N, C-alpha and C positions, 0 to 999 in steps of 0.2 A: 503493499499499500504506500509506503513512503518514497520507493522509487517512482511509483505512477505519480505522485505529487511532484517530485523532482523533475520528471520528464515533462510534465505539464506547466511547470514554472519556467517560463522564458521571459525574457526582457522585452515585453509587449509593448510597441510603439503605435499601436491602432488600437480604437475603443469604440464601442457602440454608445454613442452620447445620450441616446434614450434610456439607458439604464443608469440610473441614480443609485448612489451608495449612500445608505443612511449614517448618521452619527453613531446610532447603535452598534452598526455592523463594524465601523472603524475602532469603537471602544472594545468589540470582541477581539479584533487583531491586536490592539495595544494590551489587552489582558493577557493573550498569550505571550507577547513580547516582555511583559514585566516580570513573567514567571521563569524567563531564560536566567542562565548563569550570568554574574557579573563580576568582572575584575574586583578582587577583595571584598566583594559583596557591597560596594560603594553605592551602586544605582543611581549614578549622577544623571541617567537620560531621562527627558522628558519629551512628550509627543504634542505635537499641535495638530489638530484635526481640521481639514478642509475639505468640506462637501456642499457649500452653498456654491451656486453658479458663478456669482460674480467672483469671489474670493478664488474659485477654482481657475477662473480665466485669468485672474490676476497672478497666481503662482505659476500658470503655464507660462505666462510671458516672462518670467524671470528665469525660466530653465532652458538649457540649450541640450537637445537630444541628438543621439547617433553621431558622434564626432567623427566616426569612419566614414560616413556617408555626407559630406558637406554639400554635395549638390542637392540633396533632397531636404525637403522641409518637413520634419516629422516631429510628432504626428501630423498627418495630412489635415488640411483644414476640415473639420466638421467629425474628425475621429480622435479627439482628445480625451484624456482620462476625466473622470466626473468625481474624483476625490483625490486629495493627497493626505499623507501622513508626513510632516515634517520631524525628523528625529533631532533632537536638540540636546544639548549638554547644559546642566546648571552648574556654573563655574562657582557658585556658592558652596556646594557639594565638594567639588573638586576643581580647582582652576587649570589643571593640566588637559589641555583639550586633546592631545595625541594619545593619551594612556587609554582610553576606552573606544579607540576606533575598532577593536576587534569585538567589542561587546555591539558596537553599531552595525556591523556586518552581521553578528548572530541574531540581533532583533529584527534586522530589516527581513532577513531570509525567513525567519519564522512567521513574521507577519504575512509575506507573500505566499508562504505555504498555507497559511491559514486562508487566505484569499483564493488561491485554487482550488481548495477544498469546497468553497462556496460557488464555485464556477466562475471566479472572478480572475484577474491577473493584474501584473503591474511591471513597473520598470524602477530601479534604483539610479537615481539620478544625482550625481556628484558634481555635475558641470552647472554651478550657479554661484552667485556672489552672495556670501552669507549676510553682508551689510544691507543689501537691498531686500532679501527675504525677510531679515530680521525687522527692517523699517517698514515693510508692506503689511506683515503680521502683527505690529506695534508690540514686538517682544521686550521685555525687560532686558536691560544691559548685561545680567548674569544669564541669559538666556541664549544660547551660541546654536544657530542650525548647523548640523554637521551633513546630513543626508536628507534628500526629499524622496519619498517613495509615492510614485504615481499609481492610482488604481483605477480600474473599471473593467468593464466586460469587454475581453479581447474580442477583436475583429480584424483578425489578419492570420494569414498562415506563417508559422515559423518551422524550418525543417533543419534537423540537425544533420550534418554532413561530416564527414571524415577531413581531417587536416590534409591537404595534398601533399606530394613528395618536396614541393617548395617550402613546406613548413609555414606558409602563409596563413594566419589566422583570423584575419579580418573578416567580419561578417559582411554580407552583400544582398542585393536584390536583383530579381530577375525582371525580365519586359513585363511580366504578370503581377509584380509588386510583392511576390513571394520572399520572405526574408529567410536566407541561409546563415547559419551559425556553425562554422567549423569547430570540431571537438577533436582533441587528441585520442589516439587509441589508448586502451587501459593499460596495454602492453608498454607503451611509452611513457606512462605516468609513474611506472613502479621503478624505484631506484635499485633494488637488489634482486 
């Protein structure tokens, strides 16, 4: 079951905008995240929930997607996410913003797996300016945005392929807008 969820959990960049996500659903995802392990159990991460259309539109405008495909505007117009969870760190709990980046990855993946279980999907977005996001969300000075997680009902096809002999791992799209993601073979990932 877990492997099925992992296989369905892709970095989606196209969504059905007619499917909204409620605050309650986002709270369920954060509830899963808050139960994850935390470095020295400090638990400095906080979560800003974005689900109202105007705020979703504003956060979307502050993010940059699919750096490997600069020629494309992703998500395509009319196919944006319908919610975001902004993972932040409270520097009053711990001022070291680098120490908990592993925790950020763990909670983001946990929330995305919870989303997939509900027939939703998302994308982790690190390409944003934290100060702009903090200002748009009117966050306190001690709350630092670290990662943006976009969420919605996926509306695109993503195909996993094997990394070619060239070793190229960049994702790409074909003429039908199918998104291909090269993955290394299991044998190539094992060191011993």
